[in-house]
Biopython code that builds the backbone (N, CA, C, O; Angstrom):
import numpy as np
from Bio.PDB.StructureBuilder import StructureBuilder

atoms = [
    (1, "LEU", "N", (23.506, -51.730, -34.320)),
    (1, "LEU", "CA", (24.448, -51.060, -33.439)),
    (1, "LEU", "C", (23.939, -49.501, -33.055)),
    (1, "LEU", "O", (24.117, -48.896, -31.998)),
    (2, "THR", "N", (23.274, -49.079, -34.221)),
    (2, "THR", "CA", (22.775, -47.759, -34.022)),
    (2, "THR", "C", (21.427, -47.723, -33.105)),
    (2, "THR", "O", (21.082, -46.687, -32.536)),
    (3, "ASP", "N", (20.699, -48.931, -33.009)),
    (3, "ASP", "CA", (19.474, -49.167, -32.236)),
    (3, "ASP", "C", (19.805, -49.380, -30.538)),
    (3, "ASP", "O", (19.031, -49.146, -29.609)),
    (4, "VAL", "N", (21.110, -49.862, -30.473)),
    (4, "VAL", "CA", (21.727, -50.022, -29.185)),
    (4, "VAL", "C", (22.025, -48.382, -28.588)),
    (4, "VAL", "O", (21.606, -47.991, -27.498)),
    (5, "ARG", "N", (22.625, -47.755, -29.302)),
    (5, "ARG", "CA", (23.128, -46.432, -29.161)),
    (5, "ARG", "C", (21.681, -45.543, -28.686)),
    (5, "ARG", "O", (21.510, -44.957, -27.617)),
    (6, "ALA", "N", (20.834, -45.642, -29.710)),
    (6, "ALA", "CA", (19.583, -44.848, -29.411)),
    (6, "ALA", "C", (19.070, -45.171, -27.937)),
    (6, "ALA", "O", (18.750, -44.362, -27.066)),
    (7, "ALA", "N", (19.077, -46.556, -27.883)),
    (7, "ALA", "CA", (18.357, -47.023, -26.674)),
    (7, "ALA", "C", (19.175, -46.430, -25.357)),
    (7, "ALA", "O", (18.565, -45.877, -24.442)),
    (8, "ARG", "N", (20.465, -46.582, -25.352)),
    (8, "ARG", "CA", (21.173, -46.332, -24.076)),
    (8, "ARG", "C", (20.953, -44.794, -24.224)),
    (8, "ARG", "O", (20.636, -44.241, -23.171)),
    (9, "GLN", "N", (21.057, -44.018, -25.291)),
    (9, "GLN", "CA", (20.916, -42.565, -25.254)),
    (9, "GLN", "C", (19.153, -42.283, -24.498)),
    (9, "GLN", "O", (18.987, -41.310, -23.762)),
    (10, "ALA", "N", (18.287, -42.999, -24.725)),
    (10, "ALA", "CA", (17.167, -42.851, -24.360)),
    (10, "ALA", "C", (17.021, -42.976, -22.853)),
    (10, "ALA", "O", (16.432, -42.093, -22.229)),
    (11, "MET", "N", (17.633, -44.244, -22.128)),
    (11, "MET", "CA", (17.796, -44.404, -20.843)),
    (11, "MET", "C", (18.380, -43.483, -20.041)),
    (11, "MET", "O", (17.944, -43.297, -18.905)),
    (12, "ASN", "N", (19.513, -42.742, -20.565)),
    (12, "ASN", "CA", (20.261, -41.666, -20.047)),
    (12, "ASN", "C", (19.333, -40.559, -19.863)),
    (12, "ASN", "O", (19.260, -40.007, -18.765)),
    (13, "GLU", "N", (18.619, -40.190, -20.848)),
    (13, "GLU", "CA", (17.825, -38.931, -20.585)),
    (13, "GLU", "C", (16.594, -39.141, -19.909)),
    (13, "GLU", "O", (15.953, -38.198, -19.444)),
    (14, "ASN", "N", (16.119, -40.670, -19.805)),
    (14, "ASN", "CA", (15.152, -40.942, -18.845)),
    (14, "ASN", "C", (15.612, -40.645, -17.215)),
    (14, "ASN", "O", (14.917, -40.128, -16.341)),
    (15, "ARG", "N", (16.785, -41.064, -17.126)),
    (15, "ARG", "CA", (17.337, -41.161, -15.875)),
    (15, "ARG", "C", (17.532, -39.926, -15.391)),
    (15, "ARG", "O", (17.481, -39.742, -14.175)),
    (16, "ALA", "N", (17.808, -38.801, -16.350)),
    (16, "ALA", "CA", (18.150, -37.457, -16.205)),
    (16, "ALA", "C", (16.750, -36.677, -15.757)),
    (16, "ALA", "O", (16.701, -35.850, -14.846)),
    (17, "GLU", "N", (15.733, -37.055, -16.491)),
    (17, "GLU", "CA", (14.636, -36.363, -16.358)),
    (17, "GLU", "C", (14.038, -36.833, -15.041)),
    (17, "GLU", "O", (13.353, -36.046, -14.389)),
    (18, "GLN", "N", (14.238, -37.959, -14.653)),
    (18, "GLN", "CA", (13.759, -38.652, -13.300)),
    (18, "GLN", "C", (14.382, -37.891, -12.222)),
    (18, "GLN", "O", (13.810, -37.504, -11.202)),
    (19, "GLY", "N", (15.830, -37.676, -12.597)),
    (19, "GLY", "CA", (16.545, -36.766, -11.442)),
    (19, "GLY", "C", (15.902, -35.327, -11.138)),
    (19, "GLY", "O", (15.712, -34.798, -10.044)),
    (20, "GLU", "N", (15.629, -34.858, -12.407)),
    (20, "GLU", "CA", (15.070, -33.248, -12.330)),
    (20, "GLU", "C", (13.709, -33.565, -11.531)),
    (20, "GLU", "O", (13.383, -32.805, -10.619)),
    (21, "TRP", "N", (12.984, -34.576, -11.829)),
    (21, "TRP", "CA", (11.609, -34.549, -11.121)),
    (21, "TRP", "C", (11.804, -34.536, -9.669)),
    (21, "TRP", "O", (11.256, -33.784, -8.864)),
    (22, "LEU", "N", (12.686, -35.497, -9.428)),
    (22, "LEU", "CA", (12.974, -35.839, -7.923)),
    (22, "LEU", "C", (13.672, -34.347, -7.140)),
    (22, "LEU", "O", (13.545, -34.172, -5.928)),
    (23, "GLN", "N", (14.225, -33.594, -7.821)),
    (23, "GLN", "CA", (14.501, -32.380, -7.310)),
    (23, "GLN", "C", (13.411, -31.313, -7.141)),
    (23, "GLN", "O", (13.459, -30.341, -6.387)),
    (24, "ARG", "N", (12.473, -31.646, -7.930)),
    (24, "ARG", "CA", (11.341, -30.796, -7.798)),
    (24, "ARG", "C", (10.138, -31.317, -6.873)),
    (24, "ARG", "O", (9.430, -30.487, -6.303)),
    (25, "LEU", "N", (9.942, -32.482, -6.745)),
    (25, "LEU", "CA", (9.009, -33.108, -5.739)),
    (25, "LEU", "C", (9.531, -32.843, -4.476)),
    (25, "LEU", "O", (10.588, -32.240, -4.290)),
    (26, "PRO", "N", (8.664, -33.373, -3.436)),
    (26, "PRO", "CA", (8.891, -33.322, -1.891)),
    (26, "PRO", "C", (9.976, -34.119, -1.669)),
    (26, "PRO", "O", (10.309, -35.065, -2.384)),
    (27, "ASP", "N", (10.577, -33.709, -0.599)),
    (27, "ASP", "CA", (11.817, -34.955, -0.022)),
    (27, "ASP", "C", (11.538, -35.916, 0.035)),
    (27, "ASP", "O", (10.373, -35.971, 0.429)),
    (28, "GLY", "N", (12.074, -37.147, -0.194)),
    (28, "GLY", "CA", (11.478, -38.605, 0.068)),
    (28, "GLY", "C", (10.835, -39.241, -0.891)),
    (28, "GLY", "O", (10.500, -40.424, -0.831)),
    (29, "THR", "N", (10.591, -38.319, -2.020)),
    (29, "THR", "CA", (9.652, -39.013, -2.944)),
    (29, "THR", "C", (10.443, -40.210, -3.718)),
    (29, "THR", "O", (11.590, -40.262, -4.161)),
    (30, "GLN", "N", (9.458, -41.076, -3.706)),
    (30, "GLN", "CA", (10.030, -42.300, -4.851)),
    (30, "GLN", "C", (9.260, -42.504, -5.850)),
    (30, "GLN", "O", (8.073, -42.824, -5.772)),
    (31, "ILE", "N", (10.176, -42.251, -7.297)),
    (31, "ILE", "CA", (9.317, -42.512, -8.492)),
    (31, "ILE", "C", (9.148, -44.052, -8.628)),
    (31, "ILE", "O", (10.059, -44.855, -8.428)),
    (32, "LEU", "N", (7.766, -44.401, -9.023)),
    (32, "LEU", "CA", (7.334, -45.662, -9.209)),
    (32, "LEU", "C", (7.349, -45.966, -10.662)),
    (32, "LEU", "O", (7.925, -46.988, -11.034)),
    (33, "SER", "N", (6.773, -45.184, -11.520)),
    (33, "SER", "CA", (7.085, -45.529, -13.138)),
    (33, "SER", "C", (6.958, -43.978, -13.715)),
    (33, "SER", "O", (6.155, -43.130, -13.328)),
    (34, "HIS", "N", (8.132, -43.815, -14.913)),
    (34, "HIS", "CA", (8.142, -42.880, -15.550)),
    (34, "HIS", "C", (8.334, -43.216, -16.965)),
    (34, "HIS", "O", (9.269, -43.899, -17.382)),
    (35, "MET", "N", (7.397, -42.700, -17.688)),
    (35, "MET", "CA", (7.463, -42.737, -19.179)),
    (35, "MET", "C", (7.115, -41.655, -19.993)),
    (35, "MET", "O", (6.244, -40.851, -19.663)),
    (36, "THR", "N", (7.780, -41.584, -21.098)),
    (36, "THR", "CA", (7.563, -40.297, -21.882)),
    (36, "THR", "C", (7.425, -40.770, -23.526)),
    (36, "THR", "O", (8.194, -41.668, -23.866)),
    (37, "SER", "N", (6.601, -40.285, -24.449)),
    (37, "SER", "CA", (6.501, -40.574, -25.704)),
    (37, "SER", "C", (6.296, -39.335, -26.487)),
    (37, "SER", "O", (5.693, -38.379, -26.000)),
    (38, "GLN", "N", (6.776, -39.323, -27.674)),
    (38, "GLN", "CA", (6.840, -38.406, -28.728)),
    (38, "GLN", "C", (5.905, -39.000, -29.958)),
    (38, "GLN", "O", (6.326, -40.006, -30.530)),
    (39, "ASP", "N", (4.801, -38.488, -30.336)),
    (39, "ASP", "CA", (3.789, -39.111, -31.420)),
    (39, "ASP", "C", (2.918, -38.163, -32.102)),
    (39, "ASP", "O", (2.218, -37.409, -31.426)),
    (40, "ARG", "N", (2.892, -38.126, -33.376)),
    (40, "ARG", "CA", (1.957, -36.864, -34.084)),
    (40, "ARG", "C", (1.886, -35.710, -33.384)),
    (40, "ARG", "O", (0.821, -35.214, -33.018)),
    (41, "GLY", "N", (3.202, -35.149, -33.130)),
    (41, "GLY", "CA", (3.313, -33.799, -32.789)),
    (41, "GLY", "C", (3.079, -33.567, -31.177)),
    (41, "GLY", "O", (3.127, -32.450, -30.661)),
    (42, "GLN", "N", (2.836, -34.710, -30.503)),
    (42, "GLN", "CA", (2.745, -34.330, -29.267)),
    (42, "GLN", "C", (3.555, -35.163, -28.421)),
    (42, "GLN", "O", (3.817, -36.309, -28.786)),
    (43, "ARG", "N", (4.139, -34.538, -26.918)),
    (43, "ARG", "CA", (4.918, -35.204, -25.904)),
    (43, "ARG", "C", (4.209, -35.703, -24.922)),
    (43, "ARG", "O", (3.463, -34.866, -24.413)),
    (44, "SER", "N", (4.160, -36.800, -24.443)),
    (44, "SER", "CA", (3.453, -37.362, -23.413)),
    (44, "SER", "C", (4.487, -37.605, -22.035)),
    (44, "SER", "O", (5.687, -37.876, -22.081)),
    (45, "LEU", "N", (3.784, -37.454, -21.016)),
    (45, "LEU", "CA", (4.413, -38.056, -19.969)),
    (45, "LEU", "C", (3.812, -38.723, -18.982)),
    (45, "LEU", "O", (2.786, -38.248, -18.495)),
    (46, "HIS", "N", (4.293, -39.830, -18.554)),
    (46, "HIS", "CA", (3.337, -40.432, -17.286)),
    (46, "HIS", "C", (4.433, -40.396, -16.283)),
    (46, "HIS", "O", (5.617, -40.546, -16.584)),
    (47, "LEU", "N", (3.937, -40.164, -14.926)),
    (47, "LEU", "CA", (4.820, -40.212, -13.957)),
    (47, "LEU", "C", (4.204, -40.553, -12.596)),
    (47, "LEU", "O", (3.447, -39.746, -12.055)),
    (48, "ALA", "N", (4.494, -41.670, -12.056)),
    (48, "ALA", "CA", (3.711, -42.128, -10.877)),
    (48, "ALA", "C", (4.597, -42.228, -9.707)),
    (48, "ALA", "O", (5.581, -42.937, -9.919)),
    (49, "PHE", "N", (4.503, -41.606, -8.280)),
    (49, "PHE", "CA", (5.259, -41.452, -7.351)),
    (49, "PHE", "C", (4.618, -41.513, -6.022)),
    (49, "PHE", "O", (3.417, -41.321, -5.833)),
    (50, "ARG", "N", (5.441, -41.777, -5.167)),
    (50, "ARG", "CA", (4.739, -41.763, -3.637)),
    (50, "ARG", "C", (5.788, -41.157, -2.782)),
    (50, "ARG", "O", (6.994, -41.123, -3.029)),
    (51, "ASN", "N", (5.144, -40.660, -1.697)),
    (51, "ASN", "CA", (5.957, -40.147, -0.424)),
    (51, "ASN", "C", (5.141, -40.173, 0.687)),
    (51, "ASN", "O", (4.049, -40.736, 0.766)),
    (52, "ASP", "N", (5.887, -39.344, 1.807)),
    (52, "ASP", "CA", (5.148, -39.262, 3.179)),
    (52, "ASP", "C", (4.090, -38.277, 3.363)),
    (52, "ASP", "O", (3.175, -38.314, 4.186)),
    (53, "GLU", "N", (4.413, -37.138, 2.234)),
    (53, "GLU", "CA", (3.315, -35.875, 2.434)),
    (53, "GLU", "C", (1.820, -36.231, 2.083)),
    (53, "GLU", "O", (1.608, -37.031, 1.172)),
    (54, "SER", "N", (0.829, -35.690, 2.744)),
    (54, "SER", "CA", (-0.422, -35.634, 2.642)),
    (54, "SER", "C", (-0.909, -35.365, 1.314)),
    (54, "SER", "O", (-0.207, -34.666, 0.584)),
    (55, "PRO", "N", (-2.080, -35.846, 0.862)),
    (55, "PRO", "CA", (-2.736, -35.468, -0.458)),
    (55, "PRO", "C", (-2.734, -33.894, -0.661)),
    (55, "PRO", "O", (-2.386, -33.478, -1.767)),
    (56, "GLN", "N", (-3.045, -33.117, 0.186)),
    (56, "GLN", "CA", (-3.383, -31.682, 0.111)),
    (56, "GLN", "C", (-1.788, -31.090, -0.199)),
    (56, "GLN", "O", (-1.644, -30.325, -1.153)),
    (57, "ARG", "N", (-0.803, -31.408, 0.501)),
    (57, "ARG", "CA", (0.453, -31.028, 0.426)),
    (57, "ARG", "C", (1.172, -31.474, -1.062)),
    (57, "ARG", "O", (1.915, -30.799, -1.775)),
    (58, "ASN", "N", (0.745, -32.657, -1.229)),
    (58, "ASN", "CA", (1.300, -33.083, -2.617)),
    (58, "ASN", "C", (0.523, -32.287, -4.019)),
    (58, "ASN", "O", (1.078, -32.036, -5.089)),
    (59, "GLN", "N", (-0.811, -32.012, -3.668)),
    (59, "GLN", "CA", (-1.330, -31.040, -4.661)),
    (59, "GLN", "C", (-0.628, -29.968, -4.628)),
    (59, "GLN", "O", (0.046, -29.674, -5.616)),
    (60, "SER", "N", (-0.634, -29.233, -3.597)),
    (60, "SER", "CA", (-0.089, -27.892, -3.590)),
    (60, "SER", "C", (1.501, -27.800, -4.228)),
    (60, "SER", "O", (1.887, -26.861, -4.924)),
    (61, "SER", "N", (2.214, -28.807, -3.894)),
    (61, "SER", "CA", (3.651, -28.963, -4.502)),
    (61, "SER", "C", (3.585, -29.152, -5.936)),
    (61, "SER", "O", (4.393, -28.637, -6.709)),
    (62, "LEU", "N", (2.625, -29.886, -6.288)),
    (62, "LEU", "CA", (2.620, -30.425, -7.956)),
    (62, "LEU", "C", (1.932, -29.113, -8.562)),
    (62, "LEU", "O", (2.323, -28.709, -9.657)),
    (63, "ALA", "N", (1.112, -28.567, -8.007)),
    (63, "ALA", "CA", (0.489, -27.254, -8.744)),
    (63, "ALA", "C", (1.695, -26.193, -8.713)),
    (63, "ALA", "O", (1.866, -25.563, -9.757)),
    (64, "ALA", "N", (2.541, -25.928, -7.643)),
    (64, "ALA", "CA", (3.464, -24.971, -7.778)),
    (64, "ALA", "C", (4.624, -25.488, -8.974)),
    (64, "ALA", "O", (5.143, -24.681, -9.745)),
    (65, "THR", "N", (4.886, -26.734, -8.985)),
    (65, "THR", "CA", (5.853, -27.240, -9.983)),
    (65, "THR", "C", (5.176, -27.197, -11.270)),
    (65, "THR", "O", (5.970, -26.800, -12.122)),
    (66, "LEU", "N", (4.123, -27.425, -11.711)),
    (66, "LEU", "CA", (3.539, -27.374, -12.700)),
    (66, "LEU", "C", (3.274, -26.017, -13.321)),
    (66, "LEU", "O", (3.275, -25.732, -14.519)),
    (67, "GLN", "N", (3.031, -25.185, -12.211)),
    (67, "GLN", "CA", (2.908, -23.725, -12.782)),
    (67, "GLN", "C", (4.103, -23.041, -13.263)),
    (67, "GLN", "O", (3.985, -22.093, -14.040)),
    (68, "ARG", "N", (5.338, -23.477, -12.830)),
    (68, "ARG", "CA", (6.535, -23.271, -13.408)),
    (68, "ARG", "C", (6.703, -23.565, -14.868)),
    (68, "ARG", "O", (7.231, -22.835, -15.707)),
    (69, "ASP", "N", (6.173, -24.747, -15.038)),
    (69, "ASP", "CA", (6.268, -25.447, -16.559)),
    (69, "ASP", "C", (4.855, -24.771, -17.277)),
    (69, "ASP", "O", (4.371, -25.292, -18.282)),
    (70, "GLY", "N", (4.482, -24.010, -16.881)),
    (70, "GLY", "CA", (3.226, -23.291, -17.533)),
    (70, "GLY", "C", (1.903, -24.029, -17.318)),
    (70, "GLY", "O", (1.073, -23.638, -18.138)),
    (71, "LEU", "N", (1.557, -24.715, -16.712)),
    (71, "LEU", "CA", (0.458, -25.456, -16.630)),
    (71, "LEU", "C", (-0.322, -25.023, -15.161)),
    (71, "LEU", "O", (0.097, -25.431, -14.077)),
    (72, "ALA", "N", (-1.452, -24.187, -15.288)),
    (72, "ALA", "CA", (-2.029, -23.651, -14.279)),
    (72, "ALA", "C", (-3.368, -24.878, -13.672)),
    (72, "ALA", "O", (-4.058, -25.666, -14.318)),
    (73, "LEU", "N", (-3.319, -24.594, -12.240)),
    (73, "LEU", "CA", (-4.681, -25.537, -11.985)),
    (73, "LEU", "C", (-5.864, -25.282, -12.377)),
    (73, "LEU", "O", (-6.332, -24.251, -11.895)),
    (74, "GLU", "N", (-6.558, -25.884, -13.121)),
    (74, "GLU", "CA", (-7.668, -25.587, -13.771)),
    (74, "GLU", "C", (-9.103, -26.098, -12.712)),
    (74, "GLU", "O", (-9.973, -25.324, -12.312)),
    (75, "ARG", "N", (-9.040, -27.419, -12.458)),
    (75, "ARG", "CA", (-10.056, -27.597, -11.502)),
    (75, "ARG", "C", (-9.721, -28.923, -10.585)),
    (75, "ARG", "O", (-8.703, -29.558, -10.859)),
    (76, "GLU", "N", (-10.538, -29.336, -9.533)),
    (76, "GLU", "CA", (-10.046, -30.189, -8.858)),
    (76, "GLU", "C", (-11.477, -31.021, -8.414)),
    (76, "GLU", "O", (-12.514, -30.493, -8.013)),
    (77, "ASN", "N", (-11.204, -32.553, -8.615)),
    (77, "ASN", "CA", (-12.633, -33.373, -8.244)),
    (77, "ASN", "C", (-12.228, -34.131, -7.186)),
    (77, "ASN", "O", (-11.320, -34.961, -7.243)),
    (78, "LYS", "N", (-12.992, -33.823, -6.055)),
    (78, "LYS", "CA", (-12.582, -34.630, -5.027)),
    (78, "LYS", "C", (-13.438, -36.136, -4.990)),
    (78, "LYS", "O", (-14.641, -36.198, -5.244)),
    (79, "LEU", "N", (-12.610, -37.318, -4.632)),
    (79, "LEU", "CA", (-12.912, -38.403, -4.661)),
    (79, "LEU", "C", (-13.447, -38.931, -3.315)),
    (79, "LEU", "O", (-13.934, -38.115, -2.533)),
    (80, "GLN", "N", (-13.393, -40.248, -2.985)),
    (80, "GLN", "CA", (-13.805, -40.637, -1.595)),
    (80, "GLN", "C", (-12.500, -40.407, -0.864)),
    (80, "GLN", "O", (-11.370, -40.391, -1.352)),
    (81, "GLY", "N", (-12.886, -40.220, 0.483)),
    (81, "GLY", "CA", (-12.051, -39.645, 1.462)),
    (81, "GLY", "C", (-11.090, -38.713, 0.900)),
    (81, "GLY", "O", (-11.541, -37.943, 0.051)),
    (82, "ALA", "N", (-9.614, -38.604, 1.256)),
    (82, "ALA", "CA", (-8.806, -37.583, 0.777)),
    (82, "ALA", "C", (-8.326, -37.587, -0.677)),
    (82, "ALA", "O", (-7.657, -36.663, -1.140)),
    (83, "ALA", "N", (-8.732, -38.776, -1.449)),
    (83, "ALA", "CA", (-8.298, -38.803, -2.905)),
    (83, "ALA", "C", (-8.937, -37.558, -3.774)),
    (83, "ALA", "O", (-9.981, -36.958, -3.516)),
    (84, "ARG", "N", (-8.196, -37.371, -4.673)),
    (84, "ARG", "CA", (-8.855, -36.373, -5.568)),
    (84, "ARG", "C", (-8.238, -36.249, -7.042)),
    (84, "ARG", "O", (-7.050, -36.567, -6.991)),
    (85, "VAL", "N", (-8.571, -35.953, -8.130)),
    (85, "VAL", "CA", (-8.114, -35.922, -9.205)),
    (85, "VAL", "C", (-7.931, -34.183, -9.783)),
    (85, "VAL", "O", (-8.855, -33.372, -9.713)),
    (86, "VAL", "N", (-6.850, -33.932, -10.221)),
    (86, "VAL", "CA", (-6.513, -32.548, -10.378)),
    (86, "VAL", "C", (-6.267, -32.276, -11.994)),
    (86, "VAL", "O", (-5.443, -32.941, -12.622)),
    (87, "TYR", "N", (-6.967, -31.359, -12.529)),
    (87, "TYR", "CA", (-6.522, -30.815, -13.916)),
    (87, "TYR", "C", (-5.849, -29.541, -13.912)),
    (87, "TYR", "O", (-5.977, -28.633, -13.091)),
    (88, "PHE", "N", (-5.108, -29.590, -14.946)),
    (88, "PHE", "CA", (-4.123, -28.360, -15.169)),
    (88, "PHE", "C", (-4.285, -28.020, -16.816)),
    (88, "PHE", "O", (-4.687, -28.784, -17.694)),
    (89, "ARG", "N", (-3.838, -26.618, -16.942)),
    (89, "ARG", "CA", (-4.088, -26.432, -18.511)),
    (89, "ARG", "C", (-3.160, -25.123, -18.687)),
    (89, "ARG", "O", (-3.000, -24.181, -17.911)),
    (90, "GLY", "N", (-2.672, -25.339, -19.794)),
    (90, "GLY", "CA", (-1.742, -24.147, -20.155)),
    (90, "GLY", "C", (-1.623, -24.034, -21.741)),
    (90, "GLY", "O", (-2.057, -24.951, -22.437)),
    (91, "PRO", "N", (-1.129, -23.093, -22.215)),
    (91, "PRO", "CA", (-0.978, -22.885, -23.669)),
    (91, "PRO", "C", (-0.218, -24.042, -24.362)),
    (91, "PRO", "O", (0.969, -24.180, -24.066)),
    (92, "GLY", "N", (-0.778, -24.877, -25.244)),
    (92, "GLY", "CA", (-0.631, -26.033, -25.753)),
    (92, "GLY", "C", (-0.380, -27.234, -24.870)),
    (92, "GLY", "O", (0.025, -28.247, -25.441)),
    (93, "LYS", "N", (-0.551, -27.271, -23.631)),
    (93, "LYS", "CA", (-0.519, -28.227, -22.660)),
    (93, "LYS", "C", (-1.729, -28.434, -21.984)),
    (93, "LYS", "O", (-2.670, -27.642, -21.930)),
    (94, "GLU", "N", (-1.643, -29.673, -21.411)),
    (94, "GLU", "CA", (-2.826, -30.178, -20.511)),
    (94, "GLU", "C", (-2.193, -31.199, -19.504)),
    (94, "GLU", "O", (-1.132, -31.788, -19.715)),
    (95, "GLY", "N", (-3.015, -31.347, -18.316)),
    (95, "GLY", "CA", (-2.575, -32.348, -17.377)),
    (95, "GLY", "C", (-3.461, -32.786, -16.246)),
    (95, "GLY", "O", (-4.232, -32.017, -15.673)),
    (96, "MET", "N", (-3.307, -34.155, -15.929)),
    (96, "MET", "CA", (-4.409, -34.680, -14.959)),
    (96, "MET", "C", (-3.457, -35.301, -14.059)),
    (96, "MET", "O", (-2.555, -35.937, -14.603)),
    (97, "ALA", "N", (-3.474, -35.242, -12.666)),
    (97, "ALA", "CA", (-2.916, -35.840, -11.726)),
    (97, "ALA", "C", (-3.975, -36.770, -10.855)),
    (97, "ALA", "O", (-5.008, -36.151, -10.599)),
    (98, "THR", "N", (-3.942, -37.963, -10.406)),
    (98, "THR", "CA", (-4.620, -38.445, -9.449)),
    (98, "THR", "C", (-4.028, -38.601, -8.146)),
    (98, "THR", "O", (-2.906, -39.106, -8.133)),
    (99, "ILE", "N", (-4.537, -38.278, -7.067)),
    (99, "ILE", "CA", (-3.665, -37.994, -5.782)),
    (99, "ILE", "C", (-4.410, -38.833, -4.769)),
    (99, "ILE", "O", (-5.550, -38.455, -4.500)),
    (100, "SER", "N", (-3.956, -39.883, -4.183)),
    (100, "SER", "CA", (-4.781, -40.505, -3.092)),
    (100, "SER", "C", (-3.758, -41.253, -2.171)),
    (100, "SER", "O", (-2.670, -41.717, -2.511)),
    (101, "PRO", "N", (-4.445, -41.275, -0.707)),
    (101, "PRO", "CA", (-3.528, -41.825, 0.174)),
    (101, "PRO", "C", (-3.707, -43.528, 0.077)),
    (101, "PRO", "O", (-4.698, -44.187, -0.240)),
    (102, "ALA", "N", (-2.242, -43.989, 0.510)),
    (102, "ALA", "CA", (-2.116, -45.243, 0.192)),
    (102, "ALA", "C", (-2.699, -45.805, 1.807)),
    (102, "ALA", "O", (-3.112, -45.054, 2.690)),
    (103, "ALA", "N", (-2.601, -47.285, 1.891)),
    (103, "ALA", "CA", (-3.148, -47.951, 2.945)),
    (103, "ALA", "C", (-1.976, -47.740, 3.949)),
    (103, "ALA", "O", (-2.211, -47.542, 5.141)),
    (104, "ASP", "N", (-0.799, -47.781, 3.486)),
    (104, "ASP", "CA", (0.582, -47.573, 4.686)),
    (104, "ASP", "C", (0.899, -46.100, 4.881)),
    (104, "ASP", "O", (2.006, -45.672, 5.208)),
    (105, "GLY", "N", (-0.352, -45.254, 4.613)),
    (105, "GLY", "CA", (-0.048, -43.957, 5.035)),
    (105, "GLY", "C", (0.945, -42.960, 4.171)),
    (105, "GLY", "O", (1.237, -41.816, 4.519)),
    (106, "LYS", "N", (1.339, -43.525, 3.150)),
    (106, "LYS", "CA", (2.100, -42.733, 2.295)),
    (106, "LYS", "C", (0.830, -42.241, 1.096)),
    (106, "LYS", "O", (-0.273, -42.787, 1.065)),
    (107, "THR", "N", (1.225, -41.174, 0.203)),
    (107, "THR", "CA", (0.563, -40.775, -0.910)),
    (107, "THR", "C", (1.000, -41.315, -2.125)),
    (107, "THR", "O", (2.216, -41.441, -2.265)),
    (108, "VAL", "N", (0.147, -41.708, -3.162)),
    (108, "VAL", "CA", (0.600, -41.946, -4.292)),
    (108, "VAL", "C", (0.032, -41.137, -5.444)),
    (108, "VAL", "O", (-1.198, -41.102, -5.477)),
    (109, "VAL", "N", (0.672, -40.493, -6.376)),
    (109, "VAL", "CA", (0.309, -39.247, -7.352)),
    (109, "VAL", "C", (0.558, -40.221, -8.626)),
    (109, "VAL", "O", (1.444, -41.072, -8.697)),
    (110, "VAL", "N", (-0.274, -39.960, -9.480)),
    (110, "VAL", "CA", (-0.195, -40.426, -10.791)),
    (110, "VAL", "C", (-0.382, -39.175, -11.772)),
    (110, "VAL", "O", (-1.452, -38.576, -11.876)),
    (111, "LEU", "N", (0.643, -38.886, -12.395)),
    (111, "LEU", "CA", (0.464, -37.435, -13.258)),
    (111, "LEU", "C", (0.670, -37.736, -14.768)),
    (111, "LEU", "O", (1.731, -38.186, -15.201)),
    (112, "ASN", "N", (-0.349, -37.477, -15.500)),
    (112, "ASN", "CA", (-0.213, -37.409, -17.248)),
    (112, "ASN", "C", (-0.176, -36.188, -17.508)),
    (112, "ASN", "O", (-0.882, -35.387, -16.895)),
    (113, "THR", "N", (0.724, -35.806, -18.541)),
    (113, "THR", "CA", (0.584, -34.546, -19.417)),
    (113, "THR", "C", (0.800, -34.792, -20.823)),
    (113, "THR", "O", (1.368, -35.805, -21.231)),
    (114, "ILE", "N", (0.376, -33.924, -21.530)),
    (114, "ILE", "CA", (0.324, -33.938, -23.014)),
    (114, "ILE", "C", (0.902, -32.380, -23.223)),
    (114, "ILE", "O", (0.479, -31.441, -22.550)),
    (115, "THR", "N", (1.835, -32.256, -24.160)),
    (115, "THR", "CA", (2.206, -30.914, -24.711)),
    (115, "THR", "C", (2.474, -30.929, -26.014)),
    (115, "THR", "O", (3.473, -31.551, -26.376)),
    (116, "ARG", "N", (1.746, -30.333, -26.880)),
    (116, "ARG", "CA", (1.540, -30.048, -28.082)),
    (116, "ARG", "C", (3.054, -29.518, -28.845)),
    (116, "ARG", "O", (3.202, -28.297, -28.908)),
    (117, "MET", "N", (3.878, -30.174, -29.269)),
    (117, "MET", "CA", (4.833, -29.703, -30.198)),
    (117, "MET", "C", (4.798, -28.814, -31.299)),
    (117, "MET", "O", (4.077, -29.021, -32.275)),
    (118, "GLU", "N", (5.549, -27.824, -31.185)),
    (118, "GLU", "CA", (5.405, -26.742, -32.370)),
    (118, "GLU", "C", (6.107, -27.327, -33.716)),
    (118, "GLU", "O", (7.203, -27.887, -33.711)),
    (119, "THR", "N", (5.312, -27.114, -34.859)),
    (119, "THR", "CA", (5.616, -27.733, -35.966)),
    (119, "THR", "C", (6.049, -26.384, -36.851)),
    (119, "THR", "O", (5.522, -25.274, -36.786)),
    (120, "ARG", "N", (7.138, -26.795, -37.678)),
    (120, "ARG", "CA", (7.144, -25.685, -38.469)),
    (120, "ARG", "C", (7.144, -26.079, -40.103)),
    (120, "ARG", "O", (7.149, -25.188, -40.953)),
]
sb = StructureBuilder()
sb.init_structure("model")
sb.init_model(0)
sb.init_chain("A")
sb.init_seg("    ")
for serial, (resi, resn, name, xyz) in enumerate(atoms, 1):
    if name == "N":
        sb.init_residue(resn, " ", resi, " ")
    sb.init_atom(name, np.array(xyz, "f"), 0.0, 1.0, " ", f" {name:<3s}", serial, name[0])
structure = sb.get_structure()
């Protein structure tokens, strides 16, 4: 019974975090995948989403959002066409996002971050 309660609590926390992300991302964003984990003193986030904004607009929006979380844009690697990989870094944190246009005209973003947890 304890495992069921823990699973339900984790699902509720995941939904709440998805809602927070949707408030921070451009209007009309659809979350495709959202996973978090904690292991060995690190918290990992995987977030995939899509929307109607351009790759550049998504990059700017994501950079501003992550800046508020203490992650600054470190560098950008342009890929084929408008696709790009952007890297973020902050104290005890790092992240990488792949931003690419989809065939249907939308933009798909896959964000991965790692935050080192403080241990006492």
